[in-house]
N, C-alpha and C positions, 0 to 999 in steps of 0.2 A: 504494500500500500504506500502510495507516495505521501510526502509531507503535506501537500495541498489537500489530499483526500482526508488525512488525519485531522488537519485543521478544520476542514468543513464539517466533519462529523462532530468534533468537539464544539465548534461554534453552534451547531444545531442543538446539541445538548444544553449548552448554556442558555441559548435563546428560549428553549422550552422551559427549563427548570427555573430560570431567574426572571422570566417574562421580560426579556430584553429584545429590542429590535435587532434582528439578525444582521442588518446592514451596518449597525454601529459596533459590531464585535471585531476587535482587532487583536493582534498577537500580544500587545502589551497591556491588555485589559486585566486588571488585578481583581481577583475574586473577592477579597475582603474590602479593599478600598473602593473599587469602582462599582461592585455589585452589592456591597454591604452584606455579604454572605455571613451568616452566623455558623457556628460549628455544626449544627444539625444540617443546614443547607449544604455545607461543604462535604460532609460525610455522605449525604445522598448523592451528590455529584460524583464523588470518588467511586461509589458503588455503581453508578451508571457508566462511568468510564471503564470499570472492570468488566461489566457485562458487555458493553459495546465492543471492546477490543480484546476480550477473552484474556485479560491480564490480571495479575495479582499485584496490588499496590499496598506495600507495608505502611504502617502508620508513620514510620520515619520518612519514607518517600513522599507520602501524602503531604506531610508538613512542609516539604520543599516546593510544592506546587502552588505558586502564588499567582502566576499569570497563565494566559492561554498558551503562549509560546513554551513555557516550562512544561505544561501538560503535554503539548505536542511532542516536545523533545523526549519526554519520558516515554511516551508510547512508541516513538520511532526507535528508541534505544532498547525497548523491551518487547518488541513484537516477536511472536512465536512463529 
């Protein structure tokens, strides 16, 4: 899967979960600062990421995911 495809899937997840206009989602969008995601929102997002990309994301790794680009990079580096 290409980086662009991964970005688009993650952007779609973010748009759905956080009720954000898909066109406004960029790579540097920050989950906590820009989306005001609380811990429950973020855990749900991480679970959706795991389901979408058939990946396991440890709590330590999840804590490092602050932006869309970081989530994309994680998925790209951990694809099965």
